[in-house]
N, C-alpha and C positions, 0 to 999 in steps of 0.2 A: 577602699580608703574611707576615712571617716566622713560622715555627712552631718553638717550643722543645720539646725533649724528645719530639717527635712528638705533642704534645697541646695545648700552649698557643699559640694563634694570636694574635699581637699585632694589635690593631685601632686603638687611638687613644692617642697620647701624652698623659699627664695632667700630667706635670711633669718637671723636670730639675734635678739638682743637680751638684755637682762630681764625685761618685763614681758616680752611677747615674741612670738614667732610669726613671720609673714609667709603666707602660702599663696601659690597660684591655685585657684579653685574654679569649679564650674557651677554656675547658677543653673540648676536643672529646671527651674520654673521659666526663666526667660531665655534659656539656652545661650548663655554667653560666659566668657571667662572673666573672672574678677580676682582681685587681691583680697585676702582675708588676714587681718591682724588678730592673732589668737593670743590672748593673755594667758599667762601661766595660772594654774589654780591658786597658787599662793598670792599672786597679784590681784586676781579676781576677788579674793577674800579681803584684800587690803583696800579699805574704803577710799583712801586717797588715790590709789592707782586706778581703781574702778571708776571713780569720778572723772579722772583725767581722760580715760578712754571714752566715757560717755560724753564728756564735754567736746572732745574731738569730733565725735559723731554729730552732735547737735549743731556745733558751729559750722562744720562743713556741709551739713544738709540744708542750711538756711539759704544758700545761694549756689549758683553754678557759674563758672567762668572758665574759658579755655586755658587759663594759666594757673588753675587751682585743681588739684586732684579731687575728683568727685567722690562724695560719700553716698553709699546706697542704703546701708542698713546697719543696725546694731542689735545684738541679742545675746542671750546666754544659753549655754547648753550644759547638760550633765552627762558625765561618763564615769562609770564605776563609783557613783555617789559623790563625785567632785564637780563643782560648778566651774565653768569656764566662760568668760565674756569674749565676744568677738566683734570686730568692726569690719564691714564689707565696703571695699573701695574700688574705684576704677583701676584696672590693671594697666600700668604704663610701661612701655619699653624704652628705657633710657638709662642714663648714667648720673649718679649723684654729683652735684657741682663740686663738692669737696674732693672727690676722687679726680675729677678733671683738673682741679687746681694743683694737684700734686706735681704736675708737669711744669709749674711756674705760672707767671702772669698770662692772662688771656690777651689776645689781640683786642685793641680798643673797640673795634666794631662789634666783636663778639661780647665783650664785657658790657657795652652799652645796650645791646639787644637783650641780653639776659636780664639786666636790671630794669630795663623798660618793661619787660613782660612780667617780672616779679612785681613791679610797682602797679601795673594794670590789675593784676590779681588782687593786690592789697586794696586798690581803689574800690573794687567790687565788694570786698569784705567790709571796708570802712563804710560804704554806703548802707550796709545792713547792720551797722553798729558793732562790728566785730574787730577787735584788735588782736593780731596774731601773737605778738610778744616774744617770738623766738625765731625771727628771720636770721638765717645763717646758711653757709654753703651746704651743710648736711641736710637741710630742710628744703633744698631746691633740686629738682631732677631735670636734666636736659633731655628732651625727646625730639623726635624728628619734626614735631609740630610746634616746638617751642619749650620754654621753661615752664615748669609747673611747681607750685608751692605745695609742700607736704606738711602734715602734722600740726593740727590746730589743738593739740592736747592741752596747752596752757593758755589758750585764747581767753579773752575776757570781753565783756560788753563795754562799750565806751562809757566812761564815767564811773565804772565799778572800781572798788579798791584794787590797787595794783600790787597787792601783797597778800599773803596768807594772814590769818588772825595773829600768828606769832611774829609777824613782821618779815617773814621770809619772802624774798623776791624769786619769781620763777623766770627762767630764761638763761641765757649764756652770757657770762661776764663781758666778753669782748664786744658784745653788740647791745649793751644796755645803755639807753639814753640817760644823760645826767639827771634829768628830772625824775626818772624811775628810782634813783637812789634816795630821793626824798620821800618815797612812798606816797606819791600823789595819786590822783585817779588815773585809770587807764586811758590812754589817748592815742589816736592814729599817728600823731607826730612822732611818737616813740618808734613806730614801725619805719617811718621815713628815715629817722636817724640810723636805724639798723641797715637800711638799704644803702645809705651813704657809706657806712663801714664796708658793706659787701662790695660796693662799686670800687672803692679805694683798693680793697684787697684783690679784686679781679684784675685791676689795672697794674698793680705793683707786686703782687704776690706776698704782701705783708700788711699788717695793721697800720693805721695812721699814726701810731705812737710807738716809741721804743719802750717795751715793757716785758718783763720776764715772769711776773707773777700776777695772779688775779687782783691782788691788792694794788699793784702798780697800774694795772689796766683801769680799775675803778677810779683811782686818783686821776688818771689821765682824762677820763670821761668828764670829770668835774672841772679840772683846772688847766689842762694842757691843750693848746691849739694843735690841730692835726698838722703833721709835716706836709709842706707843699708837695703836690704831685710832681714827679720828675718829668722832664720833657719827653713826650711820646710822639714820635714822627707821625704827622698826618692827623693827629687827634684834634678835633675842633675845640675852641676855647670854651664853648658852651658846656661841654662834658666836664671839664675841670671845675668850672664855676658852679654847676649844679651839685657836684660832689661836695664842694666846700660848703655850699648852702645847707645841704642835708645834715652836715656835721656841726652846724651852729649850736652853741650851748643853749640858746634861747629857743624854745619850741615854736614860738610864734614867728620866728625868722626863717623857718624851714618851709619849703614848698609843700603843698598838699600832695597826696599820693597821685591824684589825677594830673596835676601840673607836672609832677616829676615824670610820670609815664609819658606824657606828651613831649616834654623837653628832650628826654632821652631818645624817644622814638624818632623825633625830628633830627637829632644829631647823627643818628646812624641810619636814617632813611628806612625805617620799618613801620609797619602798621600794628597798632595795638587796639584792644577793645577796652574802652573806658566808659564809665557811666555817662549818659548824655546830660551833662551838667546844665546846658543851656535851656533844657525843658523847664527848669524852675524859673526862668526869666523870659516869659513869652514876649515881653516888649522888646528885648534885645533881638530876639529871633525875628520878630516882625520887621524890625528896622533893617535887618540884614539877613534875608532868607537864605542867601548862598552860604553865609557863615553857619547858620543853623543846620543846613543840609550837610555841609562838610564835617561838622562836629559829630553828627549822628553816624556818619559813615566811618569814622576813625575806629 
């Protein structure tokens, strides 16, 4: 089988999309199995597609978190005179969330746990100044150890322009925060909004608005309040309240990704890994050492 960069030997095709093929491969230097996303030669030659792949590598390599698929390497290889770019990632054994949701709404405890873990992964990214910009079921994989976020291909740095020079927005219409439609700067609160949509969808099997076209969805983001969650037996009120808060039209009224992760984790009684936010306030920690210790242990 083909060997990339003198170390990644391709073994089995895992999937194929319009831009790339994903392979199970073996890293012969570190003697471990990895996943390799191999761009087609045509997309390697396309500057925008190449930049997205490299952006995914750079964004994912800046930090590590148990709820984010790890990025190991990025490179290019030539075969028969044609260049190919490749991205090397953690090989995960799991099922994409969008496939799981084909069976209908998730149990509220499962939905809460998945979104708590997604929020925790985003909190880590936000700590490093990275906004994902495309949280959706297809970019979350469920594994035995928890949910993991995929694909930082359209990620941006906090404060960077949230659109291409021609005004194009990157992302999926159903999950775009209303402020993104105004082409403002990239902000973590937009990811929190997307998690709100994701949580609502996990709980109900549908989006928070009745809409049949992308235009109707975008109009709803701006002007339509989300439909109230239906009664769900056993679900704590906190879960419904935080879902509504995430979908607030005003970014400043939404919880932070850290707060969201902790609220959801408490509602479903799971542990998540979030940045130790109290370290930035030593006076509060000194006043309550037990609080400091418990926060670092979450």
